[in-house]
ROFIVO-615725 format. One record per residue (C-alpha): residue in three letters; x negated, y, z. Coordinates in steps of 0.5 Angstrom, whole numbers, plus 500, padded with zeros to 3 digits. Example, Ala and Ser with C-alpha at 12.3 -4.5 7.8 and 13.67 -1.06 7.14 Angstrom:
! ROFIVO-615725
ALA475491516SER473498514
***
This chain:
! ROFIVO-615725
MET153788104ALA152786112THR153778113SER153773119ARG150768121ARG156764116ALA157764109GLY161771109GLY160778110ILE163785109SER165788102LYS169794100ARG173795095CYS179799092GLU186799088CYS183803082ARG185799075GLY182800069PRO185802062ASP187794061GLY191795068ARG186790072LEU183792079LEU176795077GLY174792084THR166792085ALA166796078CYS170802080PRO164808080LYS167811085LEU166806090PRO159809093LYS163815095LYS165814103ALA171816103HIS173812097GLY176805098ALA177800104HIS172795106ALA174788107VAL172781111ARG170775109GLN169769112GLU168762110LEU172757115PRO172749116PRO175744111THR182742112ALA183734115ASP183732109GLY176737107LYS178742103ARG174748103ARG177755105THR176762106PHE178767111ARG180774108ARG182781110THR182788107GLY184794109TYR178797114ALA177804113MET171803118VAL166799116LYS164798124ASP172795124ALA170790119GLN164788123LYS168787130ASP172782126LEU168779123THR163778129ARG170775133LEU171770127GLY163768128ALA164768136ILE170763135LEU167758130ASP161758134LEU165754140VAL166748135GLU159748132ASP159740133ASP166738134VAL169736128ASP176735131GLY176743135ALA173746128VAL179743124ARG184747129VAL180753129GLY180753121ASP188752122LEU188757127LEU184762123ALA188760116SER194762120VAL192769122MET189770115ARG196769113GLU201772118ARG196779118ALA196777126PRO190780130ILE184776131PRO184773138GLU179773143ALA174767143ALA175766151GLU182765149VAL181760144ARG176757148ARG181756154ARG187753149LEU182748146GLY181746153VAL187744154GLY188741148VAL194745145ASP196749139LEU191754138ASP196760136GLY199761142LYS206757140MET205751145THR212747145MET215743152SER213736148GLN206738147LEU206741155PHE209734157GLU204731153SER197734156TRP200734163LEU202727163GLY194726160SER191730166LYS195726171LYS190722177THR197720181ARG198713182GLN200708176THR208708178THR208715180THR205718173ASN210712170GLY216715174TYR215723171ARG213719163SER221716165HIS224724166ILE220726160ARG223721156VAL229720158HIS231727160LEU226733159ASP223732152PRO230730148GLY233737152VAL228742152GLY221739148HIS223744143TYR222750146ARG216754147VAL213754153ASP212762153ARG219763152PHE222758157GLY226761162VAL231760167GLY237760162GLN233754158ALA233750164GLN239751167GLN243748161LEU238742161PHE241741168ASP248743167GLU248738160ILE245732165ALA250733169ASP256733164ARG253727161ALA253724168ASP261726170VAL263723163ILE259716164ARG263716171ALA269717168GLU268711163ASN266706168ALA271708172ALA276706165ARG273700164ARG273698170GLU280699169GLN281696163VAL277690166GLU283689170ARG288689165ALA284683161LYS283679166TRP288673168ALA288673175LYS293668177GLY290661175GLY290656170ARG292658163PRO297664161PRO303663157ALA303665150ALA306672151GLU301673156ARG295669152GLU297675146ARG297681151LEU290679154ALA288678147GLU289686145GLU287688152ARG280685150ALA279688145LYS280694147LEU275693152ALA271691147LYS271698144MET270701150PRO263704153PRO259699156PHE257700164ARG252705165LYS248708170ALA249715172THR245721173GLY246722181PRO244728185ALA238725188THR236723181VAL236730179GLN233733183SER226729181ILE228731175ARG227737176ARG221737180THR218733175LEU220740170ARG217745176ILE210741177ALA209741169LEU211748169ASN205749174TYR200745170ALA202751165ILE201757169SER195754171LYS192753165GLN195760163VAL199758157THR205761161THR207765167PHE213763169ASN216757172ALA224757170ALA224750175LYS224754181HIS230758180VAL235752177GLU241752182LEU243744183GLN248740187PRO244738193ALA241731194ALA245729201ARG239724204PRO244718206LYS244718213GLY243711217MET249709221LEU250703226TRP254696224THR259697230ASP264692232GLU269697229ARG266698222VAL265691221ALA272689222ARG274695217TRP269692212ARG272685213GLU278689211THR276693205GLY270691203LYS267698203ARG260700207PRO261706211SER254709208PRO248707203VAL244706209MET247702215VAL243698220TRP244692224THR245692233PRO238689236ALA243682236GLN246682230LEU238682227GLY237677232GLN242672228PHE239674222LEU232673225ASP235666227ALA236664221ALA230665217GLU225662222GLY222657220HIS223660212GLN216661209PHE218669209TYR220669217PRO213673219PHE214678213PHE222679215HIS219680223LEU214685221VAL218689216ALA224688222TYR220690228HIS215695225GLY218699219PHE214696214ARG216698206ARG216692202GLY211693199GLU207695205ALA208688207ALA207685201GLY200687200GLN198686207ASP191683208TRP188678214GLU182683214ASN186689215ILE189685222SER186686228PHE190680233GLU185683239ARG187690239ARG194688237THR194693230VAL196692223THR192697218VAL196698212ALA191699207LYS194697201GLU201696197LEU204691192VAL209695188VAL213694181ASP211698175GLY217695170TRP217688172THR209687173ALA206687180ILE201692181GLU196693187THR195700189ASP194705194PRO199707199LYS204711198THR202717202ALA196719206GLY200719212SER203712210ALA195709210GLY196708217THR195703223VAL201701226LYS201697234VAL204690234ASP207687240ALA205681243GLY210677239THR209679233VAL202677234GLU203670235VAL209670229LEU202673225LEU197668228ALA201662228HIS202664220LYS195664219GLU194657222ARG199654217GLN196658210GLU189656213GLN192648213GLU195649206ARG188652204ALA185646206ALA190641203ARG190644197LEU182644196ALA182637199ALA186634193GLU183639188LYS188643187SER186651185TRP187656191THR186664189ASP183667195THR187673195GLY186675202LYS194676202VAL197675209PHE203674204ALA201669199LYS204663195GLU203655196ASP196656192GLY194664195SER196668190TRP201674190VAL209674192HIS212678187PRO215684191GLU223682188THR221675191PHE222678198SER228681196ASP231676193THR229671199PHE231676203ARG239676200GLU239668200ILE239668208LEU244674209ALA249670204SER248664209THR250668215GLU256672217LEU253679218PRO256685215PRO251686209ILE245690209ASN239691204LEU231689205ARG229696206ASP235697211LEU230693216ARG225698215HIS232703218GLY232698224ALA226699227ALA228706228ALA234704231LEU229699235VAL225705238LYS231708240ALA234702243GLY228702247GLY228708249GLY224712245ASP226718241LEU225721234HIS218723235ASP216716236ALA221713231LYS216718226VAL210715228LYS213708228LEU215709221ARG209714219HIS213719216SER210726214THR215730218ILE220729224VAL224733219LEU225727215THR225722221SER231727223ASP235727217THR235720217TYR236717223MET240723228GLU247720227LEU244713228PHE241715235GLU247718238GLU250712237TYR246710243GLU247716246ASP253713251GLU249707253LEU243712255THR247716258GLU250711262ARG243708264ALA240714266ALA246716271ALA245709274VAL238711275VAL239715281PRO240712288ARG246713291ALA248712299ARG255708297LYS257705291ALA262709287ALA267704288GLU267705295GLN268712294PRO275714295PRO279716289VAL280723287LYS288725287ALA291729281PRO293736284GLU300737286GLU305740281
***
């Protein structure tokens, strides 16, 4: 009998039975004959997770060389996990399954690859296992990874987690996104119905309602209590992000040779239109005052309106923050995370090197959003003056606290609390809303101050490329998609200014009027 390096080997047996009906096994007198019986493989496997012994057995080999080939393959697989207890259990589970199902013994190279990925070795990796393995491999910043994790927890794992990766096709992927769209439609309908019911359950005339109305209102409020609460519907932009998460996860599976096809690339979705920046013209302001509706999710103040806001904010401790964002297009996290050491007053530059962003509700410091975001911004002399004055005030506050033997946290941040510690990014948004509420200006969001910086570029005579540089966009396509309509709003003014550049001998007013052609 040939043997392997482990407890196992090759034997020969037949199906001959004795007078009592029992198999003769190795006692069969015909076994020495070359053509009689069949060869069998026996190989001891690593014990189960709870320590139970197990053995791989397979019979029916006509030739001893075939049995030896499988025995060698078993040995090569077991060699992969000699010093790996967890891997040995997984390999034992795999080979026990292969024995039960009479499946071919896999190549050692294939088993090694699956061990490296950290998935089931039987080739039946599920989408849930893929998501877990992929997230564990991510080296992206924490907030980005948490975004992926949210997509998986809310949408992908419940929707497609049970499918095998190697059998996941376009049909299953399309069904997932169709169901997301259907749920969103249901939520929008339920939200609309609840809004209508809120109005029916409301007594808007003031004072105590009469008895008949109180009874009706009680019934309406009881109906309202039974309705689903307001929920956020998944919009087209979020759906595109979910599809992107699925596509990246499947690309990871392809790179690990778990599958060869990325179904997410072939899903048809409703295009997510990027909101267009629009200017708060006098006509739009008047319409907003009548209806309360904003013309676009991205609204931008005119330079005069921006000046009114900055006038209202001047004197507040965060005025320099709003000034920097409004004039030079910093993102909230970039301005909140700005360090003094990355500002050069002599060269009039501000270098973006860190961000303060919110993960759940916790403020964390990260690298900039993209490689292009981590750039140096040229600032104007007025901004330098604002920042210098702010630095002087901060140093005075620090000296006063230390003199009073109060604590000071030297974070090096440009915008800090009275004790020098970080300011939570949402504090800037809250302060922006408070100052805005004290004015008569039309509404915008804090992030729209960044969009307004693009409008200032145009108002100053710049073009889309200048706006791209100012906002540190990766491509001019992104700048164009967002700000083209906003730039066109300045075209009339710029056209007149361009025409006025041409010197004329006579003023237009002195030229004779053009007569209309006679009928």
